[in-house]
FINULO-748980 format. One record per residue (C-alpha): residue number from 1; x, y, z negated. Coordinates in steps of 0.2 Angstrom, whole numbers. Layout:
BEGIN
+-----+-------+-------+-------+
:   i :     X :     Y :     Z :
+-----+-------+-------+-------+
: NUM :     X :     Y :     Z :
...
+-----+-------+-------+-------+
This chain:
BEGIN
+-----+-------+-------+-------+
:   i :     X :     Y :     Z :
+-----+-------+-------+-------+
:   1 :  -277 :  -138 :  -313 :
:   2 :  -277 :  -137 :  -294 :
:   3 :  -274 :  -119 :  -289 :
:   4 :  -290 :  -110 :  -282 :
:   5 :  -287 :   -98 :  -268 :
:   6 :  -298 :   -84 :  -260 :
:   7 :  -294 :   -79 :  -242 :
:   8 :  -298 :   -61 :  -237 :
:   9 :  -300 :   -65 :  -219 :
:  10 :  -312 :   -79 :  -219 :
:  11 :  -311 :   -97 :  -223 :
:  12 :  -317 :  -119 :  -224 :
:  13 :  -307 :  -110 :  -231 :
:  14 :  -314 :   -87 :  -230 :
:  15 :  -298 :   -92 :  -227 :
:  16 :  -300 :   -90 :  -241 :
:  17 :  -313 :   -76 :  -242 :
:  18 :  -329 :   -79 :  -251 :
:  19 :  -345 :   -69 :  -251 :
:  20 :  -356 :   -63 :  -266 :
:  21 :  -372 :   -72 :  -267 :
:  22 :  -388 :   -63 :  -264 :
:  23 :  -402 :   -68 :  -276 :
:  24 :  -419 :   -69 :  -267 :
:  25 :  -434 :   -60 :  -275 :
:  26 :  -446 :   -73 :  -271 :
:  27 :  -448 :   -89 :  -281 :
:  28 :  -438 :  -103 :  -273 :
:  29 :  -439 :  -122 :  -275 :
:  30 :  -420 :  -124 :  -277 :
:  31 :  -408 :  -111 :  -285 :
:  32 :  -393 :  -109 :  -296 :
:  33 :  -392 :  -100 :  -312 :
:  34 :  -376 :   -93 :  -318 :
:  35 :  -373 :   -88 :  -336 :
:  36 :  -361 :   -73 :  -333 :
:  37 :  -361 :   -62 :  -317 :
:  38 :  -352 :   -60 :  -307 :
:  39 :  -343 :   -77 :  -308 :
:  40 :  -331 :   -87 :  -299 :
:  41 :  -337 :  -104 :  -294 :
:  42 :  -323 :  -117 :  -291 :
:  43 :  -326 :  -135 :  -286 :
:  44 :  -314 :  -150 :  -286 :
:  45 :  -317 :  -168 :  -279 :
:  46 :  -324 :  -180 :  -292 :
:  47 :  -312 :  -194 :  -288 :
:  48 :  -298 :  -196 :  -276 :
:  49 :  -304 :  -214 :  -275 :
:  50 :  -319 :  -207 :  -267 :
:  51 :  -312 :  -195 :  -254 :
:  52 :  -322 :  -182 :  -245 :
:  53 :  -324 :  -189 :  -227 :
:  54 :  -327 :  -181 :  -210 :
:  55 :  -335 :  -195 :  -200 :
:  56 :  -337 :  -195 :  -181 :
:  57 :  -340 :  -213 :  -177 :
:  58 :  -324 :  -212 :  -167 :
:  59 :  -310 :  -207 :  -179 :
:  60 :  -314 :  -203 :  -197 :
:  61 :  -304 :  -191 :  -208 :
:  62 :  -303 :  -194 :  -227 :
:  63 :  -296 :  -181 :  -240 :
:  64 :  -291 :  -185 :  -258 :
:  65 :  -291 :  -167 :  -262 :
:  66 :  -306 :  -156 :  -258 :
:  67 :  -308 :  -139 :  -267 :
:  68 :  -322 :  -126 :  -266 :
:  69 :  -322 :  -108 :  -272 :
:  70 :  -333 :   -92 :  -270 :
:  71 :  -340 :   -77 :  -280 :
:  72 :  -358 :   -78 :  -286 :
:  73 :  -369 :   -66 :  -295 :
:  74 :  -386 :   -66 :  -303 :
:  75 :  -399 :   -79 :  -308 :
:  76 :  -411 :   -89 :  -297 :
:  77 :  -397 :   -88 :  -283 :
:  78 :  -404 :   -95 :  -267 :
:  79 :  -390 :   -92 :  -255 :
:  80 :  -371 :   -91 :  -257 :
:  81 :  -354 :   -94 :  -248 :
:  82 :  -340 :  -106 :  -254 :
:  83 :  -323 :  -108 :  -246 :
:  84 :  -316 :  -126 :  -244 :
:  85 :  -298 :  -132 :  -244 :
:  86 :  -292 :  -149 :  -241 :
:  87 :  -276 :  -159 :  -245 :
:  88 :  -269 :  -177 :  -245 :
:  89 :  -279 :  -181 :  -229 :
:  90 :  -278 :  -195 :  -217 :
:  91 :  -285 :  -197 :  -199 :
:  92 :  -288 :  -214 :  -193 :
:  93 :  -278 :  -220 :  -208 :
:  94 :  -263 :  -209 :  -205 :
:  95 :  -256 :  -193 :  -212 :
:  96 :  -266 :  -178 :  -207 :
:  97 :  -269 :  -159 :  -211 :
:  98 :  -286 :  -150 :  -211 :
:  99 :  -285 :  -131 :  -207 :
: 100 :  -301 :  -123 :  -210 :
: 101 :  -296 :  -107 :  -201 :
: 102 :  -307 :   -95 :  -211 :
: 103 :  -322 :  -106 :  -210 :
: 104 :  -334 :  -107 :  -225 :
: 105 :  -349 :  -116 :  -231 :
: 106 :  -365 :  -105 :  -233 :
: 107 :  -377 :  -114 :  -244 :
: 108 :  -396 :  -110 :  -242 :
: 109 :  -410 :  -116 :  -253 :
: 110 :  -424 :  -128 :  -248 :
: 111 :  -441 :  -132 :  -253 :
: 112 :  -435 :  -147 :  -263 :
: 113 :  -428 :  -144 :  -280 :
: 114 :  -409 :  -147 :  -282 :
: 115 :  -406 :  -147 :  -263 :
: 116 :  -397 :  -135 :  -252 :
: 117 :  -394 :  -135 :  -233 :
: 118 :  -377 :  -129 :  -227 :
: 119 :  -370 :  -119 :  -212 :
: 120 :  -352 :  -118 :  -207 :
: 121 :  -349 :   -99 :  -205 :
: 122 :  -336 :   -86 :  -204 :
: 123 :  -322 :   -94 :  -194 :
: 124 :  -308 :   -83 :  -188 :
: 125 :  -313 :   -77 :  -171 :
: 126 :  -309 :   -91 :  -158 :
: 127 :  -305 :  -104 :  -172 :
: 128 :  -313 :  -120 :  -178 :
: 129 :  -310 :  -132 :  -192 :
: 130 :  -296 :  -142 :  -186 :
: 131 :  -292 :  -160 :  -192 :
: 132 :  -275 :  -165 :  -184 :
: 133 :  -264 :  -180 :  -187 :
: 134 :  -246 :  -177 :  -189 :
: 135 :  -243 :  -195 :  -182 :
: 136 :  -256 :  -197 :  -169 :
: 137 :  -260 :  -186 :  -154 :
: 138 :  -278 :  -185 :  -160 :
: 139 :  -288 :  -170 :  -167 :
: 140 :  -306 :  -167 :  -173 :
: 141 :  -313 :  -149 :  -171 :
: 142 :  -329 :  -143 :  -180 :
: 143 :  -336 :  -126 :  -175 :
: 144 :  -348 :  -114 :  -183 :
: 145 :  -365 :  -122 :  -184 :
: 146 :  -380 :  -125 :  -195 :
: 147 :  -390 :  -126 :  -205 :
: 148 :  -387 :  -144 :  -208 :
: 149 :  -394 :  -155 :  -222 :
: 150 :  -390 :  -158 :  -236 :
: 151 :  -381 :  -155 :  -252 :
: 152 :  -389 :  -161 :  -268 :
: 153 :  -385 :  -154 :  -285 :
: 154 :  -385 :  -163 :  -302 :
: 155 :  -383 :  -155 :  -319 :
: 156 :  -369 :  -161 :  -331 :
: 157 :  -361 :  -156 :  -347 :
: 158 :  -365 :  -144 :  -360 :
: 159 :  -359 :  -128 :  -368 :
: 160 :  -355 :  -123 :  -355 :
: 161 :  -364 :  -134 :  -342 :
: 162 :  -358 :  -137 :  -324 :
: 163 :  -365 :  -146 :  -309 :
: 164 :  -360 :  -161 :  -298 :
: 165 :  -363 :  -158 :  -279 :
: 166 :  -366 :  -173 :  -268 :
: 167 :  -363 :  -170 :  -250 :
: 168 :  -372 :  -180 :  -237 :
: 169 :  -372 :  -168 :  -222 :
: 170 :  -377 :  -176 :  -206 :
: 171 :  -379 :  -171 :  -187 :
: 172 :  -363 :  -160 :  -187 :
: 173 :  -357 :  -156 :  -170 :
: 174 :  -338 :  -159 :  -166 :
: 175 :  -325 :  -164 :  -154 :
: 176 :  -313 :  -179 :  -155 :
: 177 :  -299 :  -176 :  -143 :
: 178 :  -281 :  -182 :  -139 :
: 179 :  -272 :  -196 :  -130 :
: 180 :  -271 :  -207 :  -146 :
: 181 :  -290 :  -205 :  -149 :
: 182 :  -302 :  -219 :  -145 :
: 183 :  -308 :  -208 :  -130 :
: 184 :  -292 :  -200 :  -123 :
: 185 :  -302 :  -188 :  -112 :
: 186 :  -311 :  -180 :  -127 :
: 187 :  -328 :  -185 :  -135 :
: 188 :  -342 :  -173 :  -141 :
: 189 :  -350 :  -179 :  -156 :
: 190 :  -367 :  -173 :  -161 :
: 191 :  -370 :  -185 :  -176 :
: 192 :  -355 :  -182 :  -187 :
: 193 :  -356 :  -182 :  -206 :
: 194 :  -347 :  -174 :  -221 :
: 195 :  -349 :  -184 :  -237 :
: 196 :  -341 :  -183 :  -254 :
: 197 :  -344 :  -178 :  -272 :
: 198 :  -338 :  -161 :  -280 :
: 199 :  -338 :  -155 :  -298 :
: 200 :  -342 :  -136 :  -298 :
: 201 :  -339 :  -125 :  -313 :
: 202 :  -342 :  -106 :  -315 :
: 203 :  -329 :   -94 :  -323 :
: 204 :  -330 :   -76 :  -327 :
: 205 :  -324 :   -66 :  -312 :
: 206 :  -308 :   -55 :  -317 :
: 207 :  -305 :   -49 :  -299 :
: 208 :  -291 :   -53 :  -287 :
: 209 :  -272 :   -56 :  -289 :
: 210 :  -258 :   -51 :  -278 :
: 211 :  -261 :   -54 :  -259 :
: 212 :  -252 :   -69 :  -252 :
: 213 :  -251 :   -79 :  -236 :
: 214 :  -253 :   -97 :  -233 :
: 215 :  -257 :  -107 :  -217 :
: 216 :  -256 :   -91 :  -207 :
: 217 :  -269 :   -82 :  -217 :
: 218 :  -269 :   -68 :  -229 :
: 219 :  -278 :   -71 :  -246 :
: 220 :  -279 :   -66 :  -264 :
: 221 :  -281 :   -78 :  -278 :
: 222 :  -296 :   -77 :  -290 :
: 223 :  -292 :   -72 :  -307 :
: 224 :  -303 :   -83 :  -318 :
: 225 :  -309 :   -79 :  -336 :
: 226 :  -318 :   -90 :  -348 :
: 227 :  -330 :  -104 :  -341 :
: 228 :  -348 :  -100 :  -341 :
: 229 :  -364 :  -110 :  -339 :
: 230 :  -370 :  -115 :  -322 :
: 231 :  -387 :  -124 :  -319 :
: 232 :  -396 :  -130 :  -304 :
: 233 :  -415 :  -131 :  -302 :
+-----+-------+-------+-------+
């Protein structure tokens, strides 16, 4: 199983810090119900054959590994934070690295069942999500922003159940820059997209492991217990 990390500072990754989810007292159209609280939510890409894609219309980045994690508590959860991590990425078809620099996804419910909006939040001060090719002089940067629509949840499995998240996020603002990019002087993109499917499961939260450092950030790994139910409404 792919290792799930939790950053203490912040991440797209908190890098890999994750926030506890607050449950709204008001009835909401969309929400998550978790069988055991607090719980660790972890997400993995549904298929490497369908990579998560950052689309800019100038230079697209595709990642065959796209993970999520965060801690959630309560029933009828209407807001929560997940930290993303990426690996096996390509930018314009060539090897690339995605550094989330403490950025996270904050999900908020909508008036439509099974749908959430997303903000990019919590980036390390002065940092953005950076998608950089190791071959080309070309970089995509995505700063804190939102809310942007949308992520759609579907329920799957049983005993315990889990969810599949379909990301179809549009109107992301970013910058494509570098001498090997389509526009060497830099191009601001206001219609970027983030697409992909992720299987999300919940596990009993057993606290944190020993602090580590990776990609310049300190973090502690989640300690996961038994899988518990996770249902979207």
